[in-house]
C-alpha positions as CSV (number, residue, x, y, z in Angstrom):
1,M,26.2,8.7,-4.4
2,E,23.6,9.1,-1.6
3,Y,22.6,12.5,-0.4
4,M,21.6,13.3,3.1
5,N,20.2,16.7,4.2
6,N,21.1,18.5,7.0
7,N,18.3,16.8,9.4
8,E,19.4,13.5,8.4
9,H,23.2,14.2,8.9
10,H,22.4,15.9,12.0
11,M,20.6,12.8,13.3
12,N,23.6,10.4,12.5
13,N,26.0,12.6,14.1
14,N,23.8,12.4,17.2
15,E,23.2,8.8,17.0
16,H,26.9,8.3,16.9
17,M,27.4,10.8,19.9
18,N,24.4,9.2,21.9
19,N,26.6,5.6,21.7
20,N,29.1,7.4,23.7
21,A,26.9,9.3,25.9
22,V,27.0,8.8,29.6
23,E,23.5,7.7,30.5
24,Y,21.7,8.4,33.8
25,T,19.9,6.0,35.6
26,T,16.6,6.5,37.6
27,Y,18.9,5.8,40.6
28,D,21.4,8.4,39.8
29,R,18.9,11.0,39.2
30,L,17.3,10.2,42.6
31,L,20.7,10.2,44.1
32,R,21.6,13.5,42.7
33,A,17.9,15.0,43.8
34,W,18.4,14.2,47.3
35,E,22.1,15.1,47.6
36,N,21.2,18.6,46.1
37,S,18.2,18.9,48.5
38,M,19.8,18.0,51.3
39,E,22.8,20.8,50.5
40,L,19.8,23.1,50.0
41,V,18.6,22.3,54.0
42,R,22.1,23.1,55.0
43,D,22.7,26.2,52.9
44,Y,18.9,27.6,54.2
45,E,19.9,26.9,57.6
46,M,23.0,28.6,57.5
47,Y,21.5,31.6,56.1
48,S,18.7,31.7,58.6
49,K,21.3,31.9,61.3
50,R,23.3,34.4,59.5
51,I,20.6,37.1,59.0
52,E,19.7,39.5,61.0
53,D,16.0,40.4,59.3
54,E,13.5,38.3,60.9
55,K,11.1,38.2,58.3
56,I,14.0,36.9,55.9
57,K,15.3,34.9,58.5
58,E,11.8,33.0,59.0
59,V,11.5,32.8,55.2
60,F,15.0,30.5,55.4
61,K,13.8,28.4,58.4
62,R,10.7,27.7,56.6
63,F,12.7,27.0,52.9
64,A,14.9,24.5,55.4
65,E,11.9,22.7,56.7
66,Q,10.2,22.3,53.4
67,E,13.2,21.5,51.5
68,G,13.8,18.9,54.6
69,K,10.8,17.2,53.8
70,H,11.6,17.3,49.9
71,A,15.0,15.4,50.9
72,S,13.5,13.1,53.6
73,E,10.9,11.8,50.7
74,L,13.7,11.6,47.9
75,R,15.8,9.3,50.4
76,E,12.6,7.1,50.8
77,L,12.0,6.7,47.0
78,L,15.9,6.3,46.8
79,L,15.9,3.4,49.1
80,E,12.7,1.8,47.9
81,Y,14.1,2.0,44.2
82,K,17.3,0.6,45.2
83,N,16.0,-2.3,47.3
84,K,13.1,-3.5,44.4
85,N,16.3,-3.5,42.1
86,S,18.6,-5.5,44.3
87,E,15.6,-8.1,44.6
88,N,15.1,-8.2,40.9
89,V,18.7,-8.9,40.2
90,N,18.8,-12.1,42.9
């Protein structure tokens, strides 16, 4: 009878689990990051409109602008990646 140490047994269990795992693609990660970034833009804008303290209001306005730039860049990457990969399929 072959004996496996705990690490080997654990690795075999992980290998089995990985066969059933859902894998995220680069496209999935870009899409999720873009969606999260857009949600942050909306949240920061909403906070800036509902806060009376001018210093804090300005911080949230600045965060919304910065996050908007992130969202824009992520969208560009997402579209480039999608177009590049659709060309490779055809």
